[in-house]
Backbone bond lengths (Angstrom), bond angles and torsions (degrees), N, CA, C in turn:
res aa  C-N    CA-C-N  psi(-1)  N-CA   C-N-CA  omega(-1)  CA-C   N-CA-C  phi
1 M - - - 1.437 - - 1.543 113.28 -
2 K 1.346 112.53 -41.25 1.448 120.18 -179.45 1.514 110.83 -62.94
3 K 1.367 116.57 -39.20 1.405 123.81 179.50 1.577 108.89 -62.18
4 L 1.349 115.14 -46.77 1.441 120.85 -177.11 1.569 109.73 -60.98
5 I 1.313 119.09 -40.68 1.448 121.78 179.50 1.495 109.82 -67.48
6 V 1.357 118.81 -44.27 1.443 122.48 -179.33 1.518 108.01 -63.65
7 T 1.257 118.79 -44.06 1.516 121.51 -179.33 1.479 111.84 -64.79
8 S 1.320 117.84 -40.20 1.476 123.76 176.32 1.498 112.62 -60.39
9 V 1.294 113.43 -45.67 1.483 119.51 -177.24 1.518 108.23 -70.01
10 A 1.276 118.57 -36.70 1.515 121.63 178.36 1.518 111.14 -66.59
11 L 1.346 116.03 -42.74 1.475 119.71 177.29 1.536 110.93 -61.92
12 C 1.309 116.41 -42.98 1.482 119.34 -178.48 1.489 109.25 -66.24
13 A 1.335 116.82 -38.46 1.474 118.67 178.18 1.511 113.86 -64.76
14 I 1.344 114.53 -38.30 1.517 119.51 178.92 1.567 108.55 -66.59
15 G 1.307 114.71 -43.07 1.475 118.55 176.54 1.438 115.54 -63.19
16 T 1.316 118.96 -36.36 1.403 124.25 -179.95 1.575 113.07 -68.49
17 F 1.368 114.67 -44.34 1.406 121.75 -176.68 1.553 111.68 -83.77
18 A 1.254 117.90 -28.29 1.502 121.58 -177.68 1.500 110.46 -73.37
19 A 1.369 120.35 -35.01 1.463 121.73 -173.42 1.514 113.97 -60.10
20 P 1.321 122.86 -41.17 1.427 120.96 178.24 1.502 112.95 -65.79
21 A 1.232 121.97 -29.42 1.449 126.21 178.09 1.559 109.28 -60.06
22 F 1.340 117.19 -42.17 1.440 119.58 176.05 1.488 114.37 -70.66
23 A 1.310 116.89 -32.51 1.461 119.89 -176.04 1.473 110.34 -66.71
24 G 1.275 118.03 -30.52 1.494 122.59 177.13 1.542 113.01 -55.91
25 D 1.324 116.60 -39.58 1.442 123.70 179.19 1.563 112.57 -62.91
26 D 1.335 114.63 -33.08 1.478 118.44 -176.46 1.507 108.72 -66.93
27 M 1.314 122.46 -21.52 1.491 125.70 -174.46 1.492 110.01 -96.43
28 A 1.321 119.72 0.04 1.412 121.03 -173.41 1.606 106.48 -65.02
29 G 1.314 115.54 135.78 1.496 121.24 177.64 1.526 111.66 88.13
30 M 1.348 120.35 -6.69 1.455 121.28 -178.53 1.515 109.77 -76.15
31 N 1.317 114.68 143.55 1.486 118.10 176.62 1.524 105.73 -83.69
32 M 1.275 116.20 116.53 1.453 123.54 -175.91 1.568 113.34 -101.05
33 S 1.344 113.76 11.55 1.483 116.41 178.89 1.466 110.60 -68.54
34 M 1.332 119.03 154.73 1.431 125.53 -179.26 1.520 111.50 -84.23
35 K 1.337 120.44 -9.84 1.484 122.42 -176.43 1.532 105.00 -84.92
36 P 1.406 112.82 131.74 1.503 113.04 175.63 1.510 110.97 -71.54
37 S 1.333 113.29 138.70 1.476 119.99 -179.48 1.440 108.45 -78.93
38 A 1.381 116.12 162.89 1.487 121.60 177.83 1.479 110.71 -61.02
39 A 1.340 120.00 -34.29 1.461 121.69 -177.65 1.571 106.48 -70.54
40 K 1.291 117.54 -42.23 1.506 118.88 -179.51 1.572 108.19 -66.72
41 A 1.263 118.44 -40.29 1.523 117.66 177.91 1.553 111.10 -63.03
42 S 1.297 115.66 -41.35 1.488 116.48 -178.16 1.545 109.79 -69.47
43 S 1.317 117.48 -35.34 1.472 119.88 -179.70 1.479 109.41 -70.48
44 N 1.344 119.01 -31.81 1.458 120.88 175.66 1.490 113.05 -62.14
45 A 1.312 116.19 -25.93 1.496 119.55 -178.16 1.441 112.38 -98.30
46 A 1.399 118.24 3.57 1.442 122.51 -175.91 1.554 113.34 -63.02
47 L 1.307 112.06 148.42 1.499 116.63 177.45 1.511 110.47 -102.96
48 T 1.283 117.34 145.53 1.486 123.57 -177.71 1.453 111.53 -105.96
49 D 1.336 120.63 137.95 1.474 125.26 173.90 1.502 110.21 -64.42
50 A 1.279 114.45 141.87 1.532 120.55 178.89 1.477 109.17 -157.08
51 E 1.359 115.34 162.58 1.389 124.20 175.94 1.561 106.30 -123.35
52 V 1.359 117.48 135.79 1.471 121.00 179.87 1.568 107.45 -81.48
53 K 1.274 112.86 120.96 1.476 120.22 -178.79 1.589 110.20 -98.24
54 K 1.402 115.62 -27.30 1.479 114.12 -177.09 1.592 101.62 -166.39
55 V 1.408 109.09 143.36 1.462 114.85 176.08 1.559 107.03 -126.33
56 D 1.331 115.59 130.06 1.435 122.46 -179.81 1.570 112.03 -118.44
57 P 1.298 117.28 83.80 1.437 118.73 -177.25 1.554 116.07 -54.57
58 A 1.277 113.68 -34.39 1.533 118.17 -176.77 1.538 110.52 -64.90
59 T 1.320 119.65 -33.04 1.462 121.19 179.66 1.553 114.31 -104.17
60 G 1.376 113.45 -12.10 1.445 118.63 176.52 1.600 108.49 79.29
61 M 1.331 113.52 21.75 1.467 120.57 -178.80 1.565 112.96 -100.01
62 V 1.312 116.01 140.55 1.510 122.03 175.65 1.485 107.72 -123.65
63 T 1.358 119.70 122.59 1.453 121.83 175.64 1.508 106.93 -90.39
64 L 1.410 115.40 127.29 1.383 121.27 -175.41 1.550 111.87 -124.66
65 K 1.373 118.68 137.66 1.405 121.64 163.66 1.523 107.14 -92.32
66 H 1.327 114.98 107.82 1.471 117.96 -166.22 1.534 110.49 -120.96
67 G 1.363 115.17 158.80 1.444 121.98 168.07 1.539 110.04 -74.87
68 A 1.341 114.84 -172.51 1.464 117.53 -176.50 1.531 110.00 -68.41
69 L 1.283 114.70 134.04 1.470 122.87 178.05 1.542 105.02 -101.27
70 E 1.325 113.49 85.66 1.464 120.86 -172.98 1.537 112.46 -57.74
71 N 1.302 116.49 -41.17 1.510 119.53 -173.13 1.546 113.26 -66.31
72 V 1.326 114.15 -24.92 1.477 117.17 177.71 1.613 111.25 -107.14
73 G 1.316 115.33 0.80 1.462 119.17 179.53 1.477 116.29 69.91
74 M 1.342 115.12 38.81 1.449 119.54 -178.09 1.473 112.32 -115.72
75 P 1.305 119.46 130.76 1.485 124.90 -179.50 1.509 108.67 -75.88
76 P 1.309 118.82 165.90 1.460 122.11 175.82 1.491 110.27 -56.46
77 M 1.335 116.07 136.00 1.470 122.54 176.30 1.532 110.31 -170.94
78 T 1.299 119.14 -176.17 1.445 125.58 174.95 1.514 106.48 -113.15
79 M 1.342 115.72 126.86 1.501 118.98 -175.55 1.557 106.62 -159.56
80 A 1.315 112.58 151.08 1.470 120.25 175.04 1.551 110.00 -87.22
81 F 1.297 115.70 137.36 1.462 123.92 176.67 1.478 112.57 -125.32
82 K 1.332 122.02 149.27 1.426 127.48 171.71 1.464 106.56 -73.94
83 A 1.351 117.96 136.30 1.457 121.32 173.92 1.540 108.87 -89.09
84 K 1.349 115.40 145.47 1.452 118.37 -176.81 1.596 110.26 -64.77
85 D 1.316 116.34 -33.26 1.474 117.61 179.43 1.507 109.58 -145.27
86 A 1.310 115.82 162.29 1.514 121.26 -178.56 1.480 111.65 -65.51
87 A 1.291 118.38 -29.41 1.499 119.40 -177.87 1.554 111.30 -61.11
88 M 1.306 115.89 -33.40 1.499 119.48 174.96 1.450 113.86 -61.90
89 V 1.413 114.09 -43.43 1.482 120.43 -179.04 1.553 110.99 -65.03
90 K 1.372 117.20 -38.68 1.457 122.93 -179.29 1.506 113.11 -69.29
91 Q 1.308 121.39 -25.73 1.421 123.68 -171.22 1.556 112.75 -86.70
92 V 1.335 117.16 -13.51 1.499 119.67 -174.70 1.509 109.05 -116.96
93 H 1.383 113.85 154.65 1.406 122.19 177.32 1.548 109.31 -135.63
94 E 1.317 116.84 160.71 1.462 117.39 179.15 1.529 114.28 -56.32
95 G 1.290 116.80 133.09 1.450 122.60 -177.56 1.541 115.23 98.08
96 D 1.347 115.89 -16.76 1.451 121.12 -178.32 1.518 109.60 -61.68
97 K 1.339 116.20 141.39 1.455 118.81 171.15 1.576 106.22 -95.82
98 V 1.337 113.55 136.55 1.407 119.26 -174.56 1.558 110.93 -140.45
99 K 1.303 115.80 167.18 1.493 123.91 168.59 1.509 105.13 -117.70
100 V 1.343 115.51 134.96 1.444 118.29 -175.80 1.514 111.23 -134.26
101 R 1.306 112.67 156.90 1.504 120.56 168.17 1.530 107.01 -121.68
102 V 1.257 118.75 119.22 1.436 125.13 178.39 1.542 107.88 -109.39
103 E 1.318 113.80 132.15 1.469 120.01 176.27 1.495 109.50 -134.46
104 N 1.369 114.26 159.42 1.481 119.57 176.20 1.486 108.76 -86.56
105 V 1.322 115.60 108.36 1.490 121.55 -176.17 1.533 105.76 -111.37
106 N 1.308 114.81 109.73 1.480 122.08 -178.20 1.525 114.11 51.36
107 G 1.317 118.87 38.71 1.455 124.43 176.53 1.533 113.93 89.77
108 T 1.421 117.78 2.02 1.409 118.26 -177.64 1.558 105.03 -120.75
109 L 1.354 114.08 128.07 1.528 118.22 172.65 1.522 107.58 -66.19
110 T 1.336 117.12 118.13 1.390 128.48 -172.21 1.516 114.10 -128.33
111 I 1.351 115.78 134.57 1.465 122.21 173.53 1.527 107.46 -73.03
112 V 1.327 115.34 111.43 1.498 115.80 -177.41 1.558 109.68 -102.16
113 K 1.356 117.89 -16.15 1.463 119.99 177.51 1.568 105.29 -148.19
114 L 1.313 115.95 136.99 1.437 122.98 -177.03 1.511 108.48 -145.03
115 E 1.312 114.75 123.29 1.433 121.29 -178.78 1.580 107.49 -124.28
116 K 1.323 116.61 118.18 1.466 121.27 178.68 1.571 107.60 -75.53
117 Q 1.341 115.43 136.31 1.461 122.77 -177.28 1.517 105.64 -98.07
118 S 1.332 114.66 149.29 1.460 119.58 176.81 1.508 112.90 -87.42
């Protein structure tokens, strides 16, 4: 019984300490500089395809069925967002295809850019 416990502890210890050694290889070739690259900066400003599902001018909210919002870590879904300004709300109607940029503004996911598609 004592051998079994010692063996189990030894295997757990090997597994615990061996895992980080493999993780280091996964990051080989990655740019670890702190300066944002041009590709990263352009992807941060990228617009996401969406469809307007509902517009509520009284609250300034627009419900969108959107693709992944990479900059805020959100997968594709349908959700209501606060519009940055009233002009955005007035320019769209239910069913419109749009491109949007959503950002976290003071803790609220907000549409900061909206382009209506033809």
